[in-house]
N, C-alpha and C positions, 0 to 999 in steps of 0.2 A: 610102282614107280611111274607109270603113264599118268596117274591122276597128279602126281607131284609136278611133272613136267608140264602138264596142261596148266595148272595153277600158276606156275612160273611164268610161263608164256603169256597168260592173260594178265598177270600183274605187271610184266614189262610193257605191255601195249597200253594198258589204262594206269595212269599214275594213281598212286594212293591219295588219300585225303591230305596227308602230311606233305607229299610232294606237290599237290596241287596248291596248298596253303603257301609253301615255299616259293613256288612260281608266281602267285599272286603278289606275294610280298616284294619279290624280285622286280616284278613289273611296276608296282606302286614307287618302289625306290628309283627305278629308271626314270619314271614319269616325273617324280620330284626332282630328281638330279637334272633333268632336262628342263624343268621349269626354273629351277634355281640358276642353271647356267644360261638360260635366255634372260632371266632378270638381271644377271651380272653383266651379260653382254649389253643389254639396254642401258644398264647404269654407267658402264664405261663408255658407251657412245654418248651418253648424255653429259658425262665428265668432259669427254674430248671436244664435244660441241661447246661446252661452256669455256674451255681452254681457248678454243679457236675465237669465240666471241670476245674473251678478255684480251686475246692478242690483237684482234682488229680494233677494239677500242683503245688500246695502248698505242697502236699505229695511228689510228685517227687523231689521238690527242698530240702525239708526237708531230704529226703533220700540221695540225692546227697551230700548235707552238711555233713551228717554223714559219708557217704563213704569217702568223701574228708578227713574229720577229721581222720579217722581211717586208712585208706589205702594210703593216700598220704601225708599228714601232718606229721603224726607220724613217717613213715619211713625217711621222709626228715629231721625231727628234731633228729632221731636216727643217721643218717649219719653225721649231722652237729656236734653231740655231739662226735661221733668217731674222726671227723677231730680234733676238740678242744682237745681231749685227746692226739691224736698223736702229736700235736703242743707242748702241755705241756710236753710230754715226750721227745721231742726234746730239748725243753728249758733246761729241767733238765739235759739231757746228756751233753749239752753245758756248764751248769754251772759246773757240775761235771768234765768235761774236763779241763775248766779254774781253777777250784778249784786245780785240780791234778797238773796242769802246774805250778800254783803259788806255791803251797806246794814243788814241786820238785825244783823250782828256790830257794825257801827259804833254803831247805835242802843244796843245792849245795853252797849256799853262806855261810852257817854256817860251812861247812866242810872245 
């Protein structure tokens, strides 16, 4: 009986080859899991960074569009409006000149 107890005690203190293989596999699984988890974390961080860059690009595009609308398009429209007003004034002057000429011709004919 003492021999059995002694063998049992030594078997408890030193793992068998099966137990050692199980522990080795468990450690490998843990390493793989940690590796996969770190890869997933890096991938998610990369996606978050890309999302942030996309948001920044959209915001920059929105700001540029607003700037274009306010500081480029509006002055161009203002200049176009000024040119249109000037051309209308020129047309009115020409019509007045033609009308004055026509009136002076009519008065000279009547006299």
